[in-house]
N, C-alpha and C positions, 0 to 999 in steps of 0.2 A: 665184836670179833665174829668172823664168818668161818664156817667150816667148808672145806673144799675136798672133793675126792680126786686126789692126784697120786700118780705112781702107785696105784693099788692100795692106797690107804687114805683114811680121812685125816686131813690136816687143818689145823686152825692157822690162819694167816692174819696178821694185824700190822697195820702201818703205825707202829709206835714211834715215839721220838727217836729212839735208838735205831730202829729200822730205817727211818727217814734219813738219819745221819749217815748210816752205813751206805745206803743206796746213793745218797748225794756224793759221797766220796768215790764211788765207782764211776761217776760221770766226769766228763772233761772239766778241768779246773775245780773239781769238787763241788760243782754247782748243778743241782737237780734241774734247773731250768734249761740245761743243755742236754737233757736226756734224749732228745730227738737224734742227736749224733750217735748215741749208743744203739738206738733202735734201728738205725740205718747202717750199722757196722756190718762187716763181713760175717757170714753165717757162724763161723767158729767163735768169733768174739762175742757175737750176739747170744750164742748158746751159753757161754760161760757167764756173761752178764746176767742172763735170765736165771741161771742156776744160783748165782750169788744173791740176786734179789729175792728169790723164793726162800732161800735159806735165811736171809735177814728177816723176812716177814714171818717165817716160822719161829725164829728165835724171839722176835717181838711178841708174838702171841703166847709162847711158852713162858716168857719172862712176866708177862701180864698175869698169867695164871698163878705163878709163884707169888707175885705181889698180892693177889687176892687171897691165896691160900698157901702160906709158907710151908705147909707139909707136902704140897704137890711136887712130884718128881718130874721135871721137864724132860721132854723127848723131842726136840726139834729135828727136822730133817736137815741133813748136812749137804753142802755143795757136792761132796764126793758121792753121796748116795744118789743125788739127782743126776750127776754126770754118768752114772752106771746104768741108768734106765734106758729102755729102747726108745729110739727117736720118735716112734709113733705115739708114745705116751707124752713126749716132751712138748709137742705142738699144743695140746690142750692146756698144759701147765703154763706155757708161754702166754696163751690167750688170757688165762685167769690172772696172771701176774700183770699183764697190760691193763686189764680192767681195774685192778686195785690201784695201780699207779695213776691211771687217768682219773679215777674217782678222787684220788687224794690231791693231785697237783693240777688237774685239768688237762685239756688237750694241748700239746705243745703247738706253738705257731710254726707252721711250715710255709715258707714263701715259695710259691710256684714260679716257674719261668714267666708265665703270663702276667702274674702280679708284679714281677720285677720290671718287665717291659712297660707295663702301664705306669708304674711309678717313675721310671726313667722318662717316659713321654710327657708326664705331667710336669716334671722338673725342667724340661727343655723349653 
C-alpha cells in the first residue's frame, strides 16, 4: 500500500481485488483492457472516471486496513469529495491514478495511424 498526498491530505491507495473490479466495471463492456477508451474520453467524462477510480483505490486501501486491524475505522475519500476540489489539485491526482493503473495492468496498446497503415500495407 502506498501513501499519496492528494487533495491536501495523505491518502493510502491500493489496487485490491475489489478496487480492480470496480474500476473494470467503469470501463466499456466492464473490461479493464478497454481502459484506453476512458482515458481518451472527453474531459468531463475523464474527470468523473478519475474521481471514481481514486475513490475505489481509497476504499480498497481502507478495507485492507480493516482486514489487517478490525478495530480500524476506515475513512476513504469519496467521489463527491474529489469532485469538489480545485482543478489545479486534480491534475496531480489524475497522474497518480494513472501510475497506479498502469503499474497494475500495464500500458494499454494504442494503435497509431502509422501502425495501421503499415499493417494494411503488409496485408496487401
